[in-house]
C-alpha positions as CSV (number, residue, x, y, z in Angstrom):
1,X,-2.7,-123.5,38.2
2,X,-2.9,-124.6,34.4
3,X,-5.1,-126.8,32.2
4,X,-4.3,-128.1,29.2
5,X,-6.9,-129.5,26.6
6,X,-5.9,-131.0,23.3
7,X,-8.1,-132.8,20.5
8,X,-7.5,-133.8,17.2
9,X,-9.4,-135.7,14.5
10,X,-7.5,-137.8,11.7
11,X,-9.3,-140.0,9.1
12,X,-12.1,-140.8,12.1
13,X,-9.7,-141.0,14.5
14,X,-10.2,-139.0,17.8
15,X,-8.0,-138.3,20.4
16,X,-8.9,-136.1,23.7
17,X,-7.1,-135.6,26.7
18,X,-7.7,-133.5,29.9
19,X,-4.5,-132.6,32.0
20,X,-4.4,-130.5,35.0
21,X,-1.1,-129.5,36.5
22,X,-0.2,-127.1,39.9
23,X,2.7,-125.7,41.4
24,X,3.4,-126.8,44.8
25,X,5.3,-124.8,47.4
26,X,8.8,-126.4,46.3
27,X,8.1,-125.5,42.6
28,X,7.4,-129.0,41.3
29,X,4.5,-129.9,39.3
30,X,1.8,-132.3,40.6
31,X,-0.5,-134.3,38.7
32,X,-4.6,-133.5,39.8
33,X,-6.3,-134.9,37.2
34,X,-5.6,-138.2,35.6
35,X,-5.4,-138.2,31.7
36,X,-8.6,-139.1,29.9
37,X,-8.4,-140.6,26.4
38,X,-11.2,-140.7,24.2
39,X,-11.8,-143.5,21.5
40,X,-8.1,-144.2,20.2
41,X,-7.9,-146.3,17.1
42,X,-4.9,-145.9,14.9
43,X,-1.8,-148.0,13.5
44,X,0.2,-145.6,15.7
45,X,1.3,-146.5,19.1
46,X,-0.9,-145.1,21.9
47,X,2.0,-142.8,23.0
48,X,2.4,-141.5,19.6
49,X,-1.4,-140.7,19.0
50,X,-1.3,-139.1,22.5
51,X,1.9,-137.1,22.4
52,X,1.8,-136.3,18.4
53,X,-1.5,-134.1,18.8
54,X,-0.8,-132.5,21.9
55,X,-0.1,-129.1,22.2
56,X,0.6,-128.1,26.0
57,X,1.5,-124.3,26.6
58,X,3.3,-125.0,30.1
59,X,5.8,-122.5,31.5
60,X,8.2,-125.5,31.9
61,X,7.9,-126.6,28.2
62,X,6.2,-129.7,26.6
63,X,9.1,-132.2,27.5
64,X,8.1,-131.9,31.4
65,X,4.1,-132.3,30.3
66,X,5.1,-135.1,28.3
67,X,7.2,-137.1,31.0
68,X,4.6,-136.6,33.5
69,X,1.8,-138.1,31.0
70,X,4.3,-141.1,30.1
71,X,4.7,-141.7,33.8
72,X,1.0,-141.8,34.3
73,X,0.5,-144.2,31.6
74,X,3.3,-146.4,32.3
75,X,2.9,-146.7,36.5
76,X,-0.2,-149.0,36.2
77,X,2.1,-151.2,34.1
78,X,4.6,-151.5,36.8
79,X,2.2,-151.2,39.7
80,X,-0.3,-154.1,38.6
81,X,2.2,-157.2,38.4
82,X,3.6,-156.1,42.0
83,X,-0.1,-156.2,43.4
84,X,-0.9,-159.1,41.6
85,X,2.0,-161.0,42.9
86,X,1.4,-159.6,46.3
87,X,-2.2,-160.8,46.3
88,X,-1.0,-164.4,44.7
89,X,1.5,-164.4,47.6
90,X,-1.1,-163.9,50.3
91,X,-3.6,-166.4,48.8
92,X,-0.5,-169.0,48.9
93,X,0.2,-168.0,52.5
94,X,-3.4,-168.4,53.6
95,X,-3.5,-171.8,51.8
96,X,-0.3,-172.6,53.6
97,X,-1.5,-171.5,57.2
98,X,-5.4,-173.6,56.4
99,X,-3.4,-176.7,55.5
100,X,-1.0,-176.3,58.8
101,X,-4.1,-176.1,60.8
102,X,-5.6,-179.0,59.2
103,X,-2.4,-181.0,59.9
104,X,-1.9,-179.9,63.3
105,X,-5.5,-180.6,64.2
106,X,-5.7,-183.8,66.0
107,X,-8.0,-186.5,64.4
108,X,-11.0,-187.5,66.4
109,X,-10.8,-191.0,68.0
110,X,-12.8,-193.8,66.2
111,X,-14.7,-196.0,69.1
112,X,-16.4,-199.2,68.6
113,X,-18.7,-200.8,70.7
114,X,-16.4,-204.1,71.1
115,X,-15.5,-206.3,73.9
116,X,-11.8,-206.4,73.9
117,X,-10.2,-209.4,75.5
118,X,-8.3,-208.8,78.7
119,X,-11.2,-206.9,80.5
120,X,-10.7,-206.5,84.4
121,X,-13.0,-208.5,86.4
122,X,-14.5,-208.0,90.3
123,X,-12.7,-209.1,93.1
124,X,-15.3,-210.7,94.9
125,X,-17.0,-213.3,92.3
126,X,-14.5,-214.0,89.5
127,X,-12.4,-217.2,90.0
128,X,-9.0,-216.6,88.6
129,X,-7.8,-219.2,86.0
130,X,-4.8,-220.0,83.8
131,X,-3.2,-216.9,81.5
132,X,-4.9,-214.4,83.8
133,X,-2.9,-211.4,84.7
134,X,-2.8,-210.2,88.5
135,X,-1.9,-206.8,89.8
136,X,-0.4,-207.0,93.5
137,X,0.3,-203.9,94.9
138,X,2.3,-204.0,98.1
139,X,2.8,-200.7,100.3
140,X,6.2,-199.4,100.4
141,X,7.4,-202.5,99.0
142,X,8.2,-201.9,95.2
143,X,10.4,-205.6,94.8
144,X,6.8,-207.2,95.4
145,X,4.8,-204.7,93.8
146,X,3.9,-205.8,90.1
147,X,1.9,-207.6,87.4
148,X,1.7,-211.6,87.7
149,X,0.8,-214.3,85.3
150,X,-1.2,-217.1,86.5
151,X,0.5,-220.5,85.3
152,X,-0.9,-223.5,83.9
153,X,-0.8,-225.1,87.2
154,X,-2.9,-222.5,88.6
155,X,0.0,-221.0,90.7
156,X,1.9,-217.2,90.8
157,X,5.6,-216.9,91.8
158,X,6.6,-214.2,94.0
159,X,10.1,-213.1,95.0
160,X,11.5,-214.7,98.2
161,X,8.1,-216.4,98.6
162,X,7.8,-218.8,95.8
163,X,4.6,-220.2,94.4
164,X,1.4,-219.5,95.7
165,X,-2.1,-221.0,94.7
166,X,-4.1,-218.5,92.8
167,X,-6.2,-220.8,90.2
168,X,-10.0,-221.3,91.5
169,X,-9.7,-218.5,93.9
170,X,-10.9,-215.0,94.0
171,X,-9.0,-211.7,93.9
172,X,-9.7,-211.3,97.7
173,X,-8.5,-214.9,98.5
174,X,-5.4,-214.4,96.7
175,X,-4.6,-211.1,98.6
176,X,-5.2,-213.1,102.1
177,X,-2.7,-215.9,100.9
178,X,-0.2,-213.2,99.7
179,X,-0.6,-211.1,103.0
180,X,-0.1,-214.3,105.3
181,X,3.3,-215.4,103.0
182,X,4.6,-211.7,103.0
183,X,4.0,-211.4,106.9
184,X,7.1,-214.0,107.5
185,X,9.2,-211.3,105.6
186,X,8.0,-207.7,106.4
187,X,5.8,-206.4,109.3
188,X,2.3,-206.0,108.6
189,X,2.2,-206.0,105.0
190,X,-0.4,-203.7,103.1
191,X,-1.6,-205.7,100.3
192,X,-4.1,-205.3,97.4
193,X,-4.8,-207.7,94.6
194,X,-7.0,-207.0,91.4
195,X,-7.6,-208.9,88.5
196,X,-5.9,-206.9,85.6
197,X,-7.0,-209.4,82.7
198,X,-9.2,-212.0,82.2
199,X,-7.6,-214.7,79.6
200,X,-8.7,-218.1,81.3
201,X,-12.5,-217.8,80.3
202,X,-13.1,-218.8,76.9
203,X,-16.0,-220.0,74.6
204,X,-15.9,-221.4,71.3
205,X,-18.0,-220.8,68.1
206,X,-18.3,-223.7,65.7
207,X,-20.1,-224.4,62.4
208,X,-21.6,-222.1,59.8
209,X,-20.8,-219.0,61.7
210,X,-18.9,-215.9,59.9
211,X,-16.2,-215.7,62.4
212,X,-15.8,-218.9,64.2
213,X,-13.1,-219.6,66.6
214,X,-12.1,-218.9,70.2
215,X,-13.1,-216.0,72.1
216,X,-12.7,-214.6,75.8
217,X,-15.7,-214.8,78.1
218,X,-14.7,-211.2,79.6
219,X,-18.2,-210.5,80.6
220,X,-21.8,-212.2,80.8
221,X,-22.4,-213.4,77.4
222,X,-25.8,-214.9,76.1
223,X,-26.0,-217.4,73.2
224,X,-27.6,-214.7,70.9
225,X,-24.9,-212.3,71.9
226,X,-22.3,-214.6,71.0
227,X,-23.6,-215.2,67.7
228,X,-23.8,-211.5,67.0
229,X,-20.1,-210.9,68.4
230,X,-19.0,-213.6,65.7
231,X,-20.7,-211.8,62.7
232,X,-23.9,-213.6,62.7
233,X,-24.9,-216.9,61.0
234,X,-24.0,-217.7,57.1
235,X,-26.2,-218.5,54.3
236,X,-27.9,-221.8,54.6
237,X,-27.2,-222.2,58.6
238,X,-30.0,-224.3,60.2
239,X,-31.5,-221.6,62.5
240,X,-33.6,-224.0,64.5
241,X,-31.2,-226.5,65.1
242,X,-28.2,-224.7,66.9
243,X,-27.2,-226.0,70.1
244,X,-24.6,-225.4,72.9
245,X,-22.4,-228.2,73.9
246,X,-21.4,-228.2,77.8
247,X,-19.4,-231.2,78.7
248,X,-21.7,-234.0,78.0
249,X,-24.9,-231.7,77.8
250,X,-26.3,-230.4,74.6
251,X,-28.4,-227.3,75.0
252,X,-30.7,-226.8,71.9
253,X,-31.3,-223.0,70.7
254,X,-33.9,-221.8,68.3
255,X,-32.2,-218.6,66.8
256,X,-35.6,-218.0,64.6
257,X,-37.6,-218.0,67.7
258,X,-35.4,-216.0,69.8
259,X,-35.0,-213.0,67.5
260,X,-38.7,-212.8,67.3
261,X,-39.2,-212.6,70.8
262,X,-40.4,-216.3,71.4
263,X,-39.2,-218.7,73.9
264,X,-36.3,-216.2,75.4
265,X,-35.5,-218.8,78.4
266,X,-33.5,-220.6,76.0
267,X,-31.0,-217.7,75.7
268,X,-28.9,-218.7,78.4
269,X,-25.7,-217.3,79.4
270,X,-22.6,-219.4,78.4
271,X,-19.9,-220.6,80.6
272,X,-16.0,-221.0,80.3
273,X,-15.5,-223.9,77.9
274,X,-19.1,-223.7,76.0
275,X,-19.0,-224.6,72.2
276,X,-21.9,-223.1,70.1
277,X,-22.6,-225.1,67.2
278,X,-24.1,-224.0,64.1
279,X,-25.1,-226.7,61.8
């Protein structure tokens, strides 16, 4: 193993280096220690400062040692851009993967506590009206199975049967009528009738209300609930003089009392056709 030390001072400039070389089994020269340069400050190039003052008494001559030192100094210059590019590519790949995961992640559904028109109704109490939609299922008879809309005259039309009365009847009563009618065409028909959508029951909000208009009465609704559904009262609305117009009846409602928990009996449930007037 050969060790080469070289140093020189030139007008306050010092260059020092330590280089350890060894011969492996194949006769090649291998580098065991990095070159250490101490304080280089010169108008000459770094390589000239280094090699200009080195005297390396090696068996292979100074040319091999100089070549090894040059390779040692230039190797980081070629390796650094590649490593930086690799790091940049990894960062870009990670960002692309995160973006892909964010896009593939399903958005969470947004829900609201709203009463949607067309809600289903019970079969025993609700009486069907015009525009309501019925679902009729006849077991093993797809020709009769489907959705049926109640006409303005309160009837529905079945294939091969014709018109049947549905308005003013409950789903159970309609089911019996359909079964009786189909018994003339098929043996022991198994019929199920449900109310798919309620569109016949309506009430109306009029006057100084934020969203006046027609509303579907899909569930039992009080006057106070109807005002809330319609967006509340407008500015300058007369809170004490609200009333419900039901046919020829005029039912008073004091909004200010009810919201304070007083005289709650006046907060009645609305019926189909009611008009809530806010003066």
